[in-house]
TIZA-52502 format. One line per 4 residues: their letters; for each residue x, y, z of N, C-alpha, C. Coordinates in pm, whole numbers. Layout:
<sites>
A = X:Y:Z:X:Y:Z:X:Y:Z  ...
</sites>
This chain:
<sites>
MAIT = 11753:11099:14884:11687:10984:14867:11716:10878:14892  11660:10836:14978:11684:10680:15008:11755:10572:14875  11831:10553:14867:11875:10474:14749:11850:10327:14753  11854:10250:14855:11813:10129:14895:11876:10060:15043
PIHH = 11801:10009:15102:11843:9912:15150:11801:9748:15100  11921:9675:15135:11917:9538:15069:11904:9435:15164  11788:9345:15174:11737:9310:15287:11763:9132:15243  11847:9086:15343:11858:8955:15311:11854:8871:15457
SGAT = 11790:8784:15472:11796:8663:15604:11783:8783:15710  11736:8883:15725:11679:8976:15840:11795:9073:15826  11908:9103:15755:12000:9154:15776:11987:9307:15737  12014:9384:15719:11970:9484:15636:12123:9594:15635
TNLT = 12176:9652:15503:12298:9683:15505:12233:9851:15406  12269:9966:15469:12262:10111:15394:12320:10108:15270  12282:10108:15136:12351:10156:15008:12356:10295:14991  12340:10410:15108:12352:10519:14985:12462:10564:14977
TIPS = 12545:10480:14966:12726:10540:14939:12725:10461:14807  12591:10384:14720:12687:10342:14597:12702:10422:14491  12625:10510:14465:12656:10610:14353:12799:10634:14355  12839:10699:14449:13012:10751:14422:13097:10659:14471
QLAS = 13067:10539:14525:13175:10390:14481:13150:10333:14401  13021:10338:14309:13066:10241:14201:13046:10307:14071  13048:10450:14044:13028:10529:13924:13153:10492:13860  13232:10446:13868:13356:10462:13784:13351:10357:13690
GSGE = 13471:10368:13660:13459:10268:13538:13566:10127:13516  13633:10147:13497:13723:9994:13521:13903:10023:13569  13979:9919:13574:14137:9914:13609:14053:9923:13772  14143:9969:13831:14144:9966:13985:14019:10019:14021
SLKS = 13920:10120:13962:13840:10178:13995:13758:10047:13974  13728:9966:13898:13652:9850:13873:13663:9758:13956  13791:9737:13995:13831:9680:14100:13746:9711:14247  13734:9832:14282:13692:9912:14408:13557:9855:14356
SRLS = 13522:9906:14317:13358:9840:14221:13342:9732:14274  13389:9647:14244:13371:9482:14260:13326:9454:14444  13463:9504:14510:13456:9527:14633:13372:9585:14716  13276:9694:14675:13196:9770:14712:13091:9683:14711
ATEC = 13050:9631:14588:12925:9556:14530:12924:9449:14628  13044:9378:14652:13049:9239:14753:13007:9277:14907  13062:9401:14945:13068:9437:15084:12899:9469:15121  12842:9515:15008:12720:9614:15047:12589:9481:15058
VSGS = 12666:9342:15064:12546:9275:15095:12610:9188:15235  12542:9103:15315:12578:9009:15386:12510:8895:15393  12586:8820:15504:12536:8677:15495:12545:8567:15402  12440:8537:15379:12437:8426:15237:12453:8515:15119
VADD = 12428:8599:15127:12417:8732:14993:12564:8729:14934  12694:8752:15050:12772:8767:14967:12832:8637:14899  12781:8557:14949:12850:8433:14841:12807:8434:14716  12649:8473:14689:12572:8513:14550:12645:8634:14494
AQQH = 12666:8710:14612:12741:8847:14508:12879:8809:14482  12937:8750:14532:13082:8712:14496:13113:8649:14351  12967:8562:14378:12993:8415:14267:12980:8549:14085  12844:8664:14106:12838:8710:14013:12897:8849:14006
ADDD = 12979:8856:14069:13057:9004:14092:13123:9055:13959  13199:8990:13850:13225:9045:13751:13094:9097:13690  12969:9070:13637:12831:9101:13584:12794:9225:13720  12773:9177:13782:12690:9292:13873:12783:9405:13896
AQYL = 12900:9384:13915:12987:9522:13952:12962:9615:13858  12958:9581:13717:12943:9692:13634:12763:9706:13580  12715:9639:13635:12512:9686:13635:12473:9745:13730  12554:9738:13868:12499:9768:13978:12482:9949:13990
PELV = 12607:9988:13940:12627:10133:13947:12511:10180:13854  12461:10129:13750:12355:10174:13646:12228:10167:13681  12193:10092:13808:12089:10021:13816:12041:10122:13930  12168:10146:14013:12120:10239:14110:12103:10399:14051
RECE = 12156:10449:13952:12149:10568:13889:12001:10605:13818  11939:10461:13759:11828:10455:13728:11688:10479:13813  11737:10417:13912:11646:10420:14022:11631:10592:14070  11764:10625:14124:11737:10776:14150:11673:10816:14044
RLGF = 11691:10852:13916:11629:10904:13808:11496:10884:13840  11466:10785:13856:11287:10732:13870:11245:10772:14015  11312:10813:14106:11265:10820:14237:11230:10710:14292  11318:10581:14248:11278:10442:14328:11372:10375:14442
DLQL = 11339:10367:14557:11411:10295:14598:11454:10151:14544  11546:10096:14633:11621:9984:14500:11619:9828:14637  11583:9719:14634:11613:9635:14759:11656:9504:14648  11749:9464:14717:11777:9329:14653:11752:9210:14769
TNDP = 11777:9113:14682:11759:8992:14797:11784:8871:14693  11763:8722:14775:11866:8598:14757:11711:8529:14732  11597:8558:14820:11484:8504:14791:11472:8428:14667  11445:8298:14644:11391:8250:14544:11287:8243:14473
AVDL = 11181:8303:14587:11000:8289:14532:11026:8450:14483  11178:8530:14489:11147:8656:14386:11208:8602:14237  11141:8573:14161:11158:8544:14003:11213:8647:13910  11144:8779:13877:11162:8843:13766:11144:8977:13895
PEIK = 11273:9103:13838:11212:9241:13947:11104:9303:13896  11083:9335:14001:10882:9409:14058:10907:9526:14121  10827:9597:14095:10792:9706:14182:10685:9705:14261  10736:9747:14398:10614:9726:14494:10615:9873:14555
VING = 10536:9897:14674:10518:10036:14736:10559:9973:14895  10645:10040:14930:10717:9983:15090:10738:10131:15158  10631:10124:15259:10674:10231:15369:10651:10406:15287  10569:10343:15175:10484:10491:15134:10561:10513:14986
RRAV = 10713:10441:14983:10796:10435:14858:10773:10351:14757  10788:10398:14643:10771:10279:14543:10927:10232:14533  10954:10058:14515:11070:10041:14569:11095:9910:14428  11188:9913:14361:11221:9761:14260:11296:9656:14363
IARA = 11206:9602:14382:11273:9447:14416:11332:9315:14311  11456:9300:14353:11535:9246:14244:11622:9113:14332  11644:9002:14246:11755:8936:14311:11882:8961:14271  11962:8948:14410:12097:9013:14387:12176:8973:14277
DEIG = 12132:8849:14228:12226:8748:14117:12127:8771:14020  12066:8884:13994:12016:8896:13853:12001:9045:13871  12078:9098:13874:12144:9256:13881:12092:9348:13733  12177:9215:13618:12167:9281:13501:12040:9301:13431
VARD = 11973:9183:13486:11774:9157:13468:11715:9315:13508  11753:9331:13622:11704:9442:13687:11725:9592:13596  11829:9578:13577:11887:9694:13510:11780:9701:13331  11801:9627:13293:11758:9596:13169:11584:9624:13152
DVRP = 11521:9606:13314:11381:9602:13319:11334:9765:13331  11443:9797:13413:11410:9974:13486:11463:10071:13359  11579:10016:13277:11584:10154:13176:11509:10195:13157  11423:10103:13047:11308:10144:13000:11216:10258:12993
IGRC = 11226:10268:13132:11101:10326:13212:11125:10488:13182  11046:10556:13115:11076:10691:13080:11168:10709:12971  11204:10599:12909:11291:10655:12764:11232:10603:12683  11329:10667:12547:11262:10592:12422:11272:10484:12392
FECD = 11219:10411:12324:11247:10268:12294:11343:10213:12185  11359:10323:12097:11457:10330:11977:11603:10350:12009  11580:10493:12059:11735:10563:12098:11753:10588:12231  11707:10541:12325:11720:10509:12445:11748:10640:12558
SELD = 11642:10801:12473:11669:10914:12516:11586:10938:12599  11561:10994:12681:11457:11042:12805:11356:11115:12711  11232:11063:12750:11109:11099:12693:11032:11248:12740  10999:11345:12651:10949:11457:12710:10754:11436:12645
DTAV = 10739:11536:12669:10539:11514:12632:10508:11508:12529  10591:11552:12396:10576:11479:12239:10590:11340:12199  10667:11242:12321:10655:11101:12289:10501:11034:12236  10520:10960:12168:10360:10882:12137:10413:10768:12163
LHFP = 10324:10646:12144:10314:10510:12183:10427:10459:12071  10490:10333:12115:10588:10274:12059:10498:10170:11910  10498:10181:11785:10462:10112:11721:10532:10064:11622  10557:9949:11623:10660:9901:11533:10605:9878:11375
ADAL = 10723:9852:11280:10685:9854:11159:10620:9731:11099  10617:9627:11175:10565:9539:11181:10445:9459:11233  10406:9566:11312:10287:9520:11400:10187:9524:11362  10146:9612:11234:10044:9613:11193:9862:9565:11204
LSFQ = 9777:9472:11237:9671:9465:11330:9695:9444:11437  9795:9356:11464:9808:9313:11580:9887:9398:11674  9873:9513:11632:9956:9648:11769:9842:9640:11905  9945:9582:11946:9900:9657:12110:9999:9719:12197
ACKD = 9960:9831:12263:10070:9870:12320:10140:9795:12417  10307:9786:12416:10405:9758:12501:10376:9795:12618  10431:9737:12747:10444:9786:12876:10562:9792:12968  10594:9891:13028:10692:9881:13064:10690:9791:13235
MTGA = 10748:9770:13340:10746:9721:13421:10647:9789:13534  10644:9935:13524:10527:9986:13549:10413:9990:13527  10409:9901:13447:10277:9926:13386:10188:10036:13267  10317:10137:13249:10315:10222:13153:10305:10181:13018
DIRT = 10309:10255:12940:10272:10222:12782:10421:10290:12699  10509:10183:12680:10613:10182:12588:10612:10299:12486  10667:10363:12503:10691:10527:12422:10794:10556:12286  10820:10604:12203:10885:10666:12113:10940:10778:12120
CRPC = 11030:10867:12113:11033:11009:12115:10995:11066:11962  10954:11189:11949:10925:11234:11838:11026:11249:11699  11199:11282:11735:11287:11247:11640:11260:11101:11592  11238:10999:11647:11284:10882:11633:11131:10811:11530
VEAS = 11024:10883:11589:10887:10845:11495:10928:10942:11364  10965:11039:11341:10997:11108:11236:11058:11058:11145  11234:11010:11224:11280:10919:11140:11247:10797:11044  11167:10756:11137:11098:10600:11095:10998:10624:10953
RLPL = 10970:10781:10921:10909:10790:10806:10751:10668:10826  10723:10657:10914:10608:10546:10936:10530:10675:10966  10353:10655:10953:10251:10765:10967:10206:10731:11123  10164:10795:11181:10096:10791:11317:9969:10715:11277
TAAQ = 9946:10607:11392:9819:10547:11384:9716:10603:11497  9612:10545:11477:9557:10625:11570:9559:10609:11749  9594:10500:11734:9606:10466:11886:9719:10595:11937  9880:10666:11867:9904:10727:11874:9908:10851:11892
RGPE = 9801:10918:11815:9695:11023:11798:9650:11044:11931  9586:10924:11989:9526:10927:12124:9375:10920:12119  9333:10877:12217:9152:10890:12221:9062:10968:12171  9090:11082:12192:9001:11207:12152:9003:11190:12007
WMLR = 9133:11158:11945:9129:11167:11838:9042:11024:11745  9041:10935:11832:8972:10782:11757:8828:10823:11786  8795:10882:11884:8640:10916:11921:8610:11006:11824  8678:11103:11786:8639:11213:11680:8632:11130:11561
YGCT = 8708:11029:11493:8700:10976:11345:8660:10828:11361  8638:10789:11452:8540:10678:11483:8699:10544:11448  8781:10594:11450:8941:10554:11426:8930:10405:11482  8952:10287:11426:9052:10170:11523:9191:10207:11535
PWCV = 9236:10129:11628:9371:10128:11682:9481:10178:11562  9477:10092:11516:9548:10057:11393:9569:10110:11256  9482:10223:11232:9477:10341:11144:9605:10429:11135  9606:10447:10998:9706:10536:10971:9678:10653:10873
NDHA = 9552:10646:10853:9515:10760:10793:9464:10916:10880  9533:10999:10829:9531:11118:10843:9359:11197:10802  9300:11198:10899:9145:11174:10845:9141:11388:10838  9248:11484:10915:9254:11590:10936:9264:11653:10822
EPVA = 9306:11609:10722:9410:11623:10619:9275:11716:10525  9271:11804:10424:9170:11845:10353:9104:11744:10256  9187:11684:10248:9087:11560:10118:9123:11402:10192  9110:11456:10325:9115:11292:10396:9006:11162:10318
AEWH = 9074:11051:10352:8949:10940:10316:8900:10924:10441  8793:10873:10347:8680:10862:10461:8698:10703:10565  8794:10661:10503:8794:10478:10541:8914:10436:10607  8940:10369:10695:9024:10345:10755:9150:10234:10721
SALP = 9284:10249:10733:9344:10180:10658:9482:10172:10792  9524:10033:10751:9605:9967:10833:9758:10017:10747  9881:9975:10837:10009:9999:10761:10040:9896:10641  10033:9958:10565:10014:9845:10422:10165:9780:10424
VETR = 10172:9661:10377:10325:9555:10359:10335:9599:10185  10443:9583:10187:10490:9625:10032:10634:9559:9981  10650:9518:9823:10768:9460:9834:10882:9591:9798  11025:9605:9834:11108:9703:9812:11144:9752:9685
LRDA = 11165:9626:9613:11141:9622:9473:10997:9763:9381  11069:9845:9370:10983:9900:9310:10938:9843:9155  10777:9949:9138:10710:9896:8978:10789:9949:8845  10856:10033:8909:10916:10118:8722:11064:9993:8732
AVDS = 11100:9885:8843:11188:9807:8806:11170:9722:8747  11028:9666:8730:11012:9526:8676:10918:9555:8535  10879:9700:8557:10784:9725:8411:10847:9745:8242  10885:9647:8189:10913:9688:8078:10856:9780:7972
SGYG = 10749:9795:7959:10646:9861:7894:10650:10052:7898  10708:10052:8039:10763:10199:8045:10641:10249:8114  10508:10199:8134:10428:10232:8187:10426:10311:8333  10477:10182:8410:10497:10189:8533:10572:10299:8570
ANGD = 10666:10369:8512:10722:10500:8539:10633:10596:8590  10492:10591:8518:10381:10693:8590:10385:10671:8724  10457:10531:8783:10441:10541:8925:10561:10473:8998  10634:10545:8970:10827:10489:9009:10872:10511:9130
SLPW = 10729:10553:9215:10789:10561:9340:10693:10451:9398  10639:10385:9333:10519:10281:9411:10597:10155:9420  10557:10073:9503:10604:9945:9541:10537:9856:9394  10635:9747:9372:10595:9631:9298:10454:9559:9354
LSAQ = 10421:9530:9473:10313:9474:9519:10333:9552:9649  10208:9550:9697:10157:9608:9849:10002:9530:9922  9988:9572:10017:9839:9506:10049:9819:9569:10202  9644:9573:10233:9660:9663:10352:9518:9635:10376
VVVT = 9465:9617:10465:9339:9625:10488:9271:9765:10565  9170:9788:10502:9087:9867:10508:8948:9899:10520  8934:9958:10608:8799:9948:10677:8709:10051:10635  8558:10008:10589:8514:10141:10536:8370:10160:10620
NDKP = 8334:10280:10702:8217:10236:10795:8180:10393:10834  8219:10459:10728:8101:10591:10726:7976:10567:10710  7881:10648:10810:7756:10652:10836:7699:10472:10834  7773:10416:10925:7759:10273:10939:7590:10244:10922
HAYG = 7512:10321:10973:7375:10266:10967:7325:10256:10848  7295:10335:10798:7272:10353:10640:7366:10248:10534  7481:10249:10563:7600:10176:10434:7628:10076:10516  7622:10058:10615:7713:9928:10689:7851:9936:10699
RRTQ = 7938:9876:10703:8075:9836:10753:8121:9733:10670  8257:9775:10615:8305:9657:10478:8408:9651:10494  8447:9530:10508:8635:9539:10532:8698:9453:10389  8806:9524:10363:8856:9456:10230:9001:9478:10238
VWLG = 9053:9383:10148:9194:9393:10137:9210:9502:10002  9312:9578:9989:9340:9656:9873:9490:9583:9844  9485:9511:9736:9630:9447:9670:9687:9545:9561  9769:9618:9543:9811:9691:9483:9903:9643:9401
YGVH = 9943:9663:9261:10035:9609:9170:10101:9700:9080  10175:9789:9147:10230:9926:9019:10104:10009:9069  10065:10056:8963:9965:10163:8957:9842:10109:8933  9818:9998:8950:9697:9915:8949:9620:9885:9079
MGEL = 9517:9884:9148:9481:9842:9258:9363:9769:9239  9347:9665:9337:9223:9546:9353:9177:9577:9486  9055:9568:9504:8947:9622:9610:8865:9445:9628  8954:9368:9710:8924:9307:9750:8817:9227:9878
TPAE = 8754:9141:9848:8693:9057:10004:8800:9006:10070  8776:8992:10181:8882:8873:10287:8870:8770:10198  8786:8717:10130:8768:8560:10080:8811:8581:9955  8832:8664:9861:8878:8704:9727:9016:8711:9782
AREA = 9070:8750:9864:9215:8816:9917:9261:8655:9950  9189:8591:10002:9264:8488:10053:9261:8372:9910  9174:8397:9784:9199:8327:9695:9300:8384:9618  9329:8482:9630:9460:8582:9569:9589:8499:9645
LEAM = 9548:8501:9749:9705:8423:9800:9727:8337:9799  9661:8229:9755:9642:8052:9734:9740:8060:9595  9635:8156:9498:9717:8164:9338:9869:8196:9343  9890:8331:9464:10009:8353:9438:10132:8259:9485
RGFV = 10076:8159:9587:10144:8085:9651:10190:7939:9534  10094:7935:9461:10121:7826:9326:10191:7882:9242  10185:7994:9209:10271:8055:9111:10386:8098:9179  10453:8138:9264:10562:8133:9366:10652:8013:9309
RRLE = 10582:7901:9346:10671:7778:9317:10676:7762:9162  10589:7755:9073:10627:7781:8921:10713:7880:8934  10732:8000:8956:10848:8116:8915:10925:8069:8991  10963:8003:9069:11064:7889:9094:11156:7853:9047
HVVK = 11067:7759:8986:11098:7682:8843:11182:7769:8717  11092:7880:8705:11110:7933:8566:11226:7999:8595  11242:8036:8728:11388:8104:8733:11527:8037:8757  11522:7897:8796:11616:7775:8812:11643:7766:8675
QAEE = 11540:7753:8604:11545:7717:8433:11626:7819:8358  11595:7954:8373:11686:8059:8306:11773:8057:8364  11826:8068:8480:11938:8032:8522:12069:7982:8447  12015:7827:8410:12061:7757:8387:12082:7779:8213
IARD = 11973:7812:8142:12003:7829:7989:12091:8007:7985  12074:8078:8090:12190:8203:8046:12305:8135:8082  12361:8060:8115:12487:8038:8143:12569:8027:7977  12493:8014:7865:12545:8046:7743:12536:8177:7696
DFDG = 12492:8281:7767:12467:8412:7700:12602:8479:7675  12576:8546:7562:12733:8633:7597:12695:8767:7514  12765:8897:7556:12765:8992:7536:12806:9027:7350  12782:9075:7263:12757:9098:7147:12868:9196:7105
DPEI = 12917:9247:6929:12989:9328:6956:12898:9449:6943  12965:9571:7006:12890:9723:6976:12923:9764:6838  13025:9755:6813:13059:9816:6659:12966:9785:6587  12962:9590:6540:12901:9564:6480:12744:9589:6490
ARLD = 12685:9599:6608:12547:9632:6645:12529:9767:6601  12602:9877:6566:12590:10025:6570:12571:10017:6415  12679:9938:6319:12648:9946:6179:12497:9852:6149  12485:9756:6231:12349:9711:6207:12245:9787:6173
REAE = 12261:9864:6330:12104:10012:6335:12122:10065:6236  12249:10156:6160:12277:10256:6100:12226:10191:5938  12246:10025:5918:12208:10029:5758:12033:9981:5788  11982:9969:5912:11826:9879:5954:11810:10071:5912
DRRI = 11832:10165:5984:11786:10332:5980:11768:10358:5796  11890:10313:5757:11869:10357:5614:11772:10276:5547  11718:10146:5579:11610:10075:5472:11516:10095:5520  11461:10175:5651:11365:10219:5695:11319:10388:5601
RAIA = 11426:10417:5598:11416:10568:5508:11433:10533:5383  11443:10471:5290:11468:10439:5214:11288:10357:5109  11261:10294:5242:11112:10224:5204:11008:10360:5250  11023:10424:5318:10952:10552:5337:10946:10677:5256
TARN = 11082:10640:5173:11105:10765:5055:11056:10732:4898  11051:10580:4899:10943:10511:4779:10787:10537:4791  10748:10479:4897:10587:10528:4951:10535:10638:4920  10647:10772:4942:10619:10845:4947:10595:10932:4805
GAA = 10706:10864:4748:10702:10906:4585:10601:10844:4478  10546:10689:4513:10430:10643:4440:10308:10740:4470  10318:10776:4608:10148:10838:4637:10131:10992:4565
</sites>
């Protein structure tokens, strides 16, 4: 494979020997790598390459290897009209065109092609679209410099514990179930939901942690607060299409219209400001708090138990 010619001011230098010359690490080998990187360019390019030798010497070998992996040629230039690295077809082959003084940028742009967004491993056929946890409804597939969708490998998808979106499941899934790209419901399950739901936002604080009544323990795995967009469009010709915000608070759920959700949001904003005042006041007052004597507390509880039993005995005797 032709690694690259470097084009500059009409001069061309063949880089087919770059991988063997620049694949080494540090010390004398790194010094040799830097020298080789400089020797690979000619004319005015040599000045630029020398200026950036410290950075480019470490990035150029990896850039060459990545181009080899992808079957791309590599062409370096000092043409100021070339801003960002790009891919062009030259003589029937795809080539990465990059500035000689921006080799690190080119490396960062080329390396993600065909690799997992999360772990950087090379992808296989099980990879799915990358869907960040904070994407929500604004989700749009990110593209690499070839125009292909950025993807995530199956192990990273499973490790994230995030459900697959309809876009990740593919166009056939979306057509079959009428899904929007952001829907995370698995409609193929036996008791699948007939609505479409976005990935919920939720508090890390669990409901059981703030529920003193103990009732929250019925949903101890539930968040204290959560919210998600839900769209119902089953048989839309008969029942229409309805968008709601499902606001969860522990074991309870409120199904709100967008207007009602906006009212709830404004109410929460006002409450948060007042809650901050209450918390600060409590923190100041709590400075005088202290722990009691456990032994005295035990004796008090025993005395109270005796008193209650005596009252109960007297009532039973009177009956």
